[in-house]
MIKE-227821 format. One record per residue (C-alpha): residue in one letter; y, x, z. Coordinates in pm, whole numbers, plus 50000, padded with zeros to 5 digits. Example, Ala and Ser with C-alpha at 12.3 -4.5 7.8 and 13.67 -1.06 7.14 Angstrom:
// MIKE-227821
A495505123050780
S498945136750714
END
This chain:
// MIKE-227821
M081608439877932
D084638432977721
I086578466277709
K089678449377586
S089778425577880
D089328454978123
L092268472877968
S094398441877992
S093808437678372
Y096808443378594
S094828451778917
L091438461379060
Q088918433479003
P087098416479299
R083648425079164
A084388462179180
A086318459879504
R083318443879684
N081388476479639
L083738493079888
S083668465280149
N081308455080430
S079888419680446
T079628400180769
K076008389480818
S074618360681014
K071498362681222
P068448346181059
I068838308281054
M065838287281163
E066218250281086
S063238239781300
I065088248981622
T066008217881821
P068058213982142
R064808209382343
W066578187482597
L063318179182772
L062748215682860
N066348217982981
F066348186083188
L062968190383357
P063018207283700
W060728237683678
I058498244783977
S057018279084043
V053258280484096
E050938306884236
A047808318984057
G048488295283768
I047508263483957
Y049488233984095
R047618209084315
V049008173784355
N048018161184700
K048258123484735
R047348095684968
K043958081484880
N044188054184617
Y041508027984672
N042048012984327
L040528044684184
L037348045784394
S035248035584096
T035968068083914
S033898087284167
N031158060884188
Y030548054383820
P031978078183565
K032518058183246
P032828080482937
N033648060082628
E030488069782445
V028268049482684
L030278017682631
T030067995182326
D033207987582128
D033197951682254
T032957960682623
R034967992982637
Q038067973382736
L036177955483015
S035767988783196
D039477988083287
I039467952283420
P038747944383785
P036147938083910
F034237951783608
K035837985983651
Y033747990783967
M030497986383771
H028258010683586
P028778012083206
E025218000983132
A025747969983346
I029017962183165
N027287964882827
T024957935782916
I027907911782882
T028387919382511
P026257890282378
H028357865882580
L031717875882428
T033347854282160
K035767866881897
E038787843981845
Q041657846481595
F045147831781638
D048027829381393
A051557839181497
G053137811681706
T049807796281807
T049317786282170
V046277803882316
T046277785282648
K048677766282872
A049567766583240
G048107739483463
I044617739083315
E041597755583470
G041217792483394
D037847788083227
K038287817482987
L039087853983023
Y040937868082721
I041037904382610
V043487914182336
T041737934482067
K044427933781799
G047907919081786
K050477908882043
I050677878682275
E053407866082506
V052807854382863
T055337829483004
T055657804383283
T057937774983359
G060697778483616
P061677752683880
R064267737283644
G061977736783343
E063217769283193
V060857793283018
I060367825483214
N058917856183044
I056117873583232
G055267900482980
I053907910582643
L050227919182604
A048717939482322
D045617959782238
G043437965082546
D045327941382777
F043717911482948
S044967878083080
D044857858983408
M041817874883574
D042557858183907
A042367822783764
F039087830983590
I037307846783886
Q038647822384147
K038147791483925
S041757781183979
N044357766283745
R046297789283519
L049867796783617
V050957809783276
N051247800182911
I049887824082648
T051187823982290
A050337846681998
I053477864781874
T051697881181581
P048367873581413
S045977883181693
I042297888881757
L041067882582111
Y037667885482273
S036937858382526
I034227848182765
N034177812782898
R032987800383235
D029567788083115
A028837820282927
F029907840783227
E027667821483466
N024787823883217
W025317861483213
L025147862683592
A022067840083601
S020207860183337
S021187894583463
P018687916883641
K019067918984016
D020647953484006
V023367941383765
L024037910583980
D024197932284293
Q026657955184118
F028917926384020
N028867910884367
H029567944684526
A032357951384275
N033917917284340
D033797923084718
L035267957784674
W038077943984460
D038907917284721
Q038757942685004
T040967966884813
R043617940284757
M043587929585123
E043647964185280
S045877982485032
N049537981684943
E050777974484590
S050138010684493
G046488008784598
E046978030384909
R045558019685246
S048308001885435
I049888020485728
N049997994686006
V053157994186217
Y054577969286466
S058157956786462
G059377932286724
S061197927087049
L060857948587360
G057937941787591
E054257948487628
T052327944987305
D049257958987140
I050327988886927
P048377990286600
L046148019786525
T046588035886187
Y046528068085985
P047488078485631
D044358088485442
Y044398116785186
D042728120084849
E039738142984898
T039708154384535
P043358160184438
K044218167084078
E044968202783982
Y047088214383691
V046138248083543
L048888264383339
N048548260682966
I049428288582725
V051228293282395
Q050508327582252
T050748347981936
I050768383981815
L053968395081644
R053538423481392
I056408444381255
N056478475581039
S057968504981229
Q059638517280907
I061798485880911
T062908491381269
D063648527681183
I065988523880884
F066908486880849
N068048481381206
Q071828479381161
P073948459181210
I071248434781329
N068328446081543
Q065228436581344
L062818436981638
E065068414981852
E065458389581572
Q061718388681507
M061188383181880
R063908356481902
L062548335581617
T058988338281745
V060018327682095
E061948298181949
A058778286581770
M056778290282094
L059308269482285
E059208242382019
R055428241182058
Q055768240682437
E057938209482426
W055528192782183
E052598199882415
I054418186582723
I054768153282544
N051558151282340
N048898173182505
K045728152982569
E045258166782921
F048728168783075
G051108154982810
L053488127682921
L052188102182670
N048668106982806
S049738105883173
I051178070683179
S049608044783407
P048758011583235
K051037993383480
M053958014783359
S053548005382993
I055507976982831
R056027963382482
S059027947982312
K058567911982201
N060057917881856
S058817953881818
V062407967081814
P064047986982097
T066307959882239
P068527961982548
D066157937182712
A063217960582654
L065037990282805
D065967968483102
E062257961083152
L061587998383143
L064278004083406
I062547978283626
R059347998683614
V061038032183683
W063698018883918
K063628046784179
K066328070484054
P065598070483680
A066878102983528
F066828098083151
F065208080282858
L063458102582605
A063288089982246
H063158100881884
P066648101881728
Q065658073281497
A064628052181797
I068018058681956
A069708048181632
A067578016581621
F068588008581980
G072228014081887
R071887988781603
E070477962981845
C073347969082086
T075897965681805
R074327933081694
R074687918982045
G078197931782089
V077307955382377
P077917990282238
P076398016482472
V078698039582665
A078698076382565
I078858104882815
N079078142682782
I076368165282927
D076608203082881
G079058198282596
S076918173582400
P077408135782369
F074678111582478
I074698073982460
T073588056682779
W072128023582887
R072938011383238
G074268046283306
V071008063583212
P071308087482913
L069108084082605
V067988119582529
P066848127182170
C063568145182108
D061748147581775
K058428155481949
L057958118182010
L056308111381678
I056928082881434
N053698070481278
G052128102681399
K054668124581218
K057438146381359
N060068139181094
S059968104780936
Y063198092280787
S061958057380710
C060218029380894
G057488033181154
T056698029581522
T057268053281811
N057508053082191
I060458055282430
L059888071982767
L061818068183093
L061458095783352
R062248101583714
V062238139183770
G061978163884056
E059468173984319
E061468158484604
E061708125784411
Q057938125384339
G058828125883973
V057968145183658
I058148183083686
G057578213283467
L055288241083592
H055548278383529
Q054858311583704
P057888334983714
G057398371683788
I054328377883575
P053748413383443
D055798423283136
E057998392583172
K060838391982920
Y063538368582792
M062658340083032
P060418331883331
S056678329983262
L056948346282917
S055218379882884
V055678404482599
K053098432582585
N053048461482342
G049738459182156
G049978493882006
I050498507081653
D047848508581382
V047198534981112
N049658517280878
G052498520281123
I052438482981213
T053398476681575
S051918446281750
Y053478426482035
I051448400782230
L053618371382340
R052308346382594
L054168316782747
Y052548299883050
Y053518264283142
S052378228783218
A053828195783339
A052848171383612
V053578134783688
L053548133784067
A053628095784110
E052598068883864
D055928050683890
A057848081883780
L057048076883411
G057208045383200
V056908038582828
L058128012782581
Q055308012982328
D055218008981952
V058888002281878
E059897998881515
V062718022181406
G063248010181050
Y064517974681105
Y068017965980983
H069617932281040
D071427934580704
Y068177923380541
E067957890680736
END
């Protein structure tokens, strides 16, 4: 240190003065903490003994699952998609595999017409790769969009089975690969099939017809009622049938063992409690994992609980207002909120700006949310982009729309409050695991939870939307 400069100072220097002062300290900052809006917005239902059973009316569209279990490994790659198509879905996997030699692989460039309305439905198409558009012609000659089909979807089964004329036009939007089977090949398959395969198909076809005649649009047996004028009339007999094997949700668990040296909690515990901060950060990480599991878990996660009829695709692969309108059509009974990655919300905002319809913003719990048709778009980074949590570039993701609540037959969270050693929040237990010979204390943290989709129409998805498209590059 320069002695001369010290002697020339006129007052106490800041560096020396700091030795006599106290600093104000923040609690440990953890950048991976997110708002976890999904956990906040979901209604949480208490369960007993860790199990929630969803009792439903019997769904006759699902009878095949009890008759012929169809694990993927017994189906060939070419026929795996057939197992989800009526009437094939009522058949045994080995019988479905016999159709493989009769399938034809066809390729179409973008913009190519696959088939037109008005001609006989002599082919059944299954989309293996790509995206196709299904349209029809309105009474005044206008083009009416029916939907977008992509991997795993199939076209116009009714026209094929009933040998009627097609009612729709099919056009490839992107380069596409389709498997097809024409009428002659199909009849050759039937003619050459063993008797047991033919019997299965005939039975499956009859079961499909009977299901459509005796069930409502949801696949439940119709409840017959009479409505008319006063007088003597035959009153219909009816009853609501119940599913004999209801689905049960067993609580999942996030758990860890937190270890902390007792010397630290003895002498380094002021002004911030070391044990409490270690607990807080650990619980935050557990809650982040909980939200990820509720969306992505293979057994109960929202993305793996969506009915095929509740899945749509955007024509141009971007999240347009039209696409979100289609999603609202699917989940039209009291939709609660959209759930999307922040980049997907930004991409939707760009589409709205381009069309001159900027979305309205609202305030919920002190935070702003943009809305579409009055339904908030809730950000969540657990909806992955290209399979990654944080991707600040291009890629595809999904946008969910939820109806929530037990009374609304919607999406609910499940937990079990009141468990032993519960701390911080319901269904989170913190147990003291003892202290070892090195003075390290262990704490066992367990968080019990799950989620359930009570009705199929409570959850819809806009699939594979691109988040990196900017109109400036056009």
